N, C-alpha and C positions, 0 to 999 in steps of 0.2 A: 584487598590485599595490598594495593598501592599505599593506602593510608597507614597500614601497619609498617610497611617498609620505611615510609617517611618518618614515622614515630621512632622506629629503631635507629634510623640514621641520626635523628636529633639527639637521642640519648647517647649514641656512640660518640658524637662530636662533642658532647658535654663532658666526656671523661678526660682525665689527665693524660696528655699525649705520652708521658713517660710510662704510664701503665700500659698503654697500647703497644709501645715499643717493646716493653718487657714481655707482653703476651706474644708478640710476633716472634721474638727471639726464642722463647720457650717452645712455641709451636713448631718452628723450623728445626730447632735442634732435636726435639723428641721425634718429629716425623721423619727426619733424615736418618736418625739412628735406627728406628724401627724398620725403615725401608732397607737399610744396609743389612740388618740382621735377617730379615725375612727373604730378601731376594738374593739367592745364591748363584754362583757362576758368573758374576760380573766383577772381575778383579779379585784381589786378595780377600779372604774371608774377614768378617768383622772381628776386631780384637780391641784390646784396651787402647792401643795406639790410635786406631782409626776413630774410636769414640771420643778420645780427647781432642783429636784434630777437628772432628765434627763440632764439638762444643766450642773450640776456638774460632771456627768459621761463623757460627750463628749467635753465640752468646753476646759478643760485642755489639750486636744490633740494638740491644737495649739502651745503648748510649749514642745512638747514631745522630741525634739532634745536638747533643752537647759537644761531642768530639768526632765529627764526621770523618775527617781525614785520617785520624788514628784508627778508627774503626775500619776504614777501607783498607789500610795497610795491613792490619792484623788479620782481617778476614780473608783478603786475597792471598796473603802469604801462606796462611794455614791451608787454604784450598789448593794452592799450587803444590805444597808439600804433600798433601793428601793424595793428589793425583800422581805426583812423581814417585810415590811409594807403591803405586800400582793398585790403589783401591778403586772402588766403583767409579767409572768415568762419568756417569750421568748424575752423580750426586754432588752436593756442596758447591753448586754454581749459582744458586739463587741468592745466597748471602752476599757475595761480592757485588752482584748486580744491584741489590738494594742499597748496599753501602755506596756505590757509585752515584745512584740517584740522590742519596742524602748529601753527598759532597756537592753535587751540582745544585741542589736546592738550598743548602744552608751555608755553603762556602763560596769561594771565588771561582770564576770560570777557569783560571789557571790551574787551581787545584783539581777542578773537575776534569780538565783536559789531561792532566798527568794521571789521574786515577783511571780515566778511560783507557789509556795505554796499558796499564796493569791488568785491568779486567779483560780487555781484548786478548792480551797474551795468555792469561790464565784460561779463558774460555777456549781459545784455539788449541792449546795443549790438551785440555780435557776432551775436546771433540775429536782430535786426531787419534786419541787412544781408543775410540770406539770403532768396532769392526766396520769396514766398508766406507769410511768417511775419508775423503781426500783432503789434502792440506788446503787447497783453494776453497773447497766447500766449507771447511771448518773456519777459515779466516773470514769468508764472506758472512757466514752466520754470526760470528763473533762481532764483526763490525756493525751488522744490523742491530743486534741486541744491545751492544754497548752504546751505539749511537742513539738508540731509542731511550735508554736510561739517562744518558747525559742530556739529551734534548728535553726530555720531560722534566727533569730536575731544574734545568735552566729556565724553562718556561714558568715553572712554579716559583722560582726565586724572583724572576722579573715581575710576575704578577703580585707577589708579596710586597716587593719594593714599590710598585705602582700603588698598591692599596695603602701602604704607609704614607706615601706622598699625598694621596688623596685625603687620607685622614688628617694629615698635618694641615693641608690646605683648608679642609673643612673647619678645623679648629681655628685657623687664622682668620677665615671668613667670619666665623661666629664671633671671634674677639673683635674684629673690625666693625661688625654690625652692632655689637654691644657698645663699642666706643662711639660709633656714629649716633646710636640712640641716646647715649649720655650727652653727647654734644648737642643734639637736637633739644633734649630736655633743658640743658643749660641755656641755649639760645632762647627757648620759649620762656624760661624763667626770667631772663634778662629783659625780654620784650615786655612781659607782664609787669615786671618791676618798674620799667620805664613808664608804661601806661599808667600804673597806679600812682607813680610819683606825679605825673602830669595832671591827672585828674584830682588827686587829693590836694596837692600843693596849690593848684589854681583855685579850686572851689573853696577850700578852707581859708585861703588868703582873703577872698571876697567876703566870706562869712565873718571872718575875724574883724575886718575893717568895718563892715556894716553893723556888727553887734556892738563894737566900741562906740560908733556914732549913735546907735539907738539908745545905748545906756546913757550917753551924754545928754541927749535931748529928750529923754523919755518924759520928763516932767515939764520942761520948758516949751517943747515944740511937739505936741502929740501927733500932728500930721506928718512931720518928718520921721518921727519914730515909727508910725504906722507904715510909711513907705519903705523904711529900712527893713522892717519885719517882712514885707512882701518880697524884697530882694533876697533876703536870707532864705525864705521859703522856696522861691524859685531856684536859687542856686543849689540848695541842699537837694531839691528834687532832681536837678540835672546830675548832681554828683552821685546820687543813688542809682539813677538810670545807667550812668557810665560804669559804676561798680558792678551792677547786675550783668551788664554786657561782658565785662572782663571775667567775672566769676563764672559765667555760663561757658566760657572757653574751657574751664577746668572741670566742668561737670561731665564726667564720662557717660552718665546715664541721662543726659539731656534729651528731652523729647523733641520730636520734629517741630511741634508747634512753637517751641521756645526758640528755635534757631532763627526764625524770621523776626521774632520779637526783639532780639538783641543784636541783630546783624547790622543795623545802621551805624556807620562810622562817621565821625566828624570830618569835615572837609572845608576847603577854602570858601565854598559858597555859604558856610555858616559863620564867616567872620563878622558879619553885621551883628548877629546875636551876641557874639563874644564882645564886640566893641560896646554894645549897649550895656552889657552886664558890667564891664569895667567902668563905663561912665557912671553907672549907678553906684559903683563903689567909690566914686569921688575922683577918678582919674580922667582927665580930658584927653580923649583919644580921637585921632583923625585917621581915616582910612582912605588911601588913594590907590586906584587901580589903573594902570597904564597898559594899553594894548588890548586886543580882543581876548576875552576869557576863553578858555578851551577846556576840553575834557582831559583829565589826567588819570593815570592809573590809580586805583584806589589806595594802594600803599603810599605812593608819592603824595597824593592829595592829603592823606592823613598826616604824613610826615611834615609837610609844609604847615598845616594847621597847628600841629603840636609845637612847632618852633615859634610861631607867633604867640601861641598861648603861653608857653614857658617864658618868652621874653616879656610879655605884659605882666605875668605873675611876678617876675623878678623886679620889674619896675615898681609894682605896687608894694612889694615887701621891703625892698632894699634901697631903692634909688632916692626916695624922698622927692620924687618928681611930681609936677602937677600936670605935665603934658607928655604925651607919647604920640609918635607918628608912625604909621604903617604904610609902607610903599610896596605895592605888589605889581611887578612888571612882567608881562607876557611878551617875550621875543620869539621869533620863528624857531630858534633852537635852544632857548634858555629861559628858565623861570628864575626870577630874582626876588628875594624877600629882604626888605630892609626895615628894621624896627629901631627907632631912635627915641631918646627922651632928653629932658632938660634937667635931669637930676645932678647930683654931686659927682657922679662918675666913680670909678673904682678908687679905693684908697691906695696911697703909695705903698708899694711892696706887696699888694694883694696877690693871692694865688690865681690860678687859672679858673677857679670857680668850683662849685659843688657838683652834686649829682645831676642837677638840671642841665648845666652847660655841657657836662660830659655826655649826658643822654642826647642832647641836640647834636653834638659832634658825631656820635655813633649813628644817629639817624641819617645825617647828611652823607656820611661815607657809604652807608648801605645803598644809596642811590647815586653813587659816583659824583656827588656834589662837593662843594667847598663851603666853608663857613669861617668867618672871622668875627671876633668879638673884642671889644675894648673901648676905652674912653675916646672921646672926640676932642680935637683941639679947642673948639669953642665951648666945651663943657658937655656934660651928659655922657651917655653910653650908647653904643651902636652894636647891633647884631645884623650881619650881612651874610645871607646864604644864597647860593646859586646852584641850580640843578640843570643839567643838560637834558634836552628833550629830543627824542628821536623823531625822524621824519614822519613815521607812521602816526605819531601823536599830533603832528602839526595839522593833519587833515581833518581831525575830529574836533571841529569847532562847536561851541555851545550855541 
């Protein structure tokens, strides 16, 4: 039985509220008219005048949601006139009560308070006309009934307003979550684009230089050509490994066994390998480490490595230099990277650099560091980056 009741309630709530109000108005009007006709001896007999007034009391309830205050005034005035003319004192009091509830639920509290005064006055007058009912009893009953209708309607209005506020907040939260998701996607795309630039630009620069050398000496110096092919093979293998690691980030369906395969990131401890690869490409590189090396957060470690890698790639591609120096300094609260070369330096009027230099700047800012780039007075180019280190990192020595 409870299941049938719940199903009936769901079907009822799915109906148009205007149809429900119309059905309520018709039911009250017809029921009150029949009651007045069938129950004799309670006031003046039913006539055309009383039936018209009954219709005016109940029919406006069909519009109680769209014009609640007008419905209240019309219904209460018709009910008061009905009782002033001496008709049945116990009828036509429900309509004004429902109209008061509608004003409190769909209008302002000021309109509801004014409507409550009208309804209490009408109810008190109708109750006093009944035999054996004192004025104080009629007034007390009217205050209780009117207060109940006004309070119930006000609670419904406040709950509706709270529900609308919660719905608006939910929409706002959903919009903010969508915006945050889009920002996260954008940041991830920028990070992957930066990684792809670093990987592709560096390795392809090495491959390009080595392939040019190999083609040049292919016939005259087979041993050098063979060594060049070895460097190209090793470099391309490293590039593919890095590409697989980056692409695995984008694979939603990546298997657990793949996660560890591509989880290794480059770090400062891999600089020797990078230096050897650059030396094989024809660039004389010297690496100097000052201070005791220490364990760094993975993100900072990768960031520092990429800066050195990008700097050497730019030297190899653009500087026309034969030598590059890398100075890595570990201080108690600071990590400093300096990459210099003996190339021609930036051309007069040159801009701030391409994607690589912009990417390095973004990386450094991500870890609250500073970076300066530019030509040196004695010639060549310099990249100087500094990262603050927290005290917790100072204790984690290698």
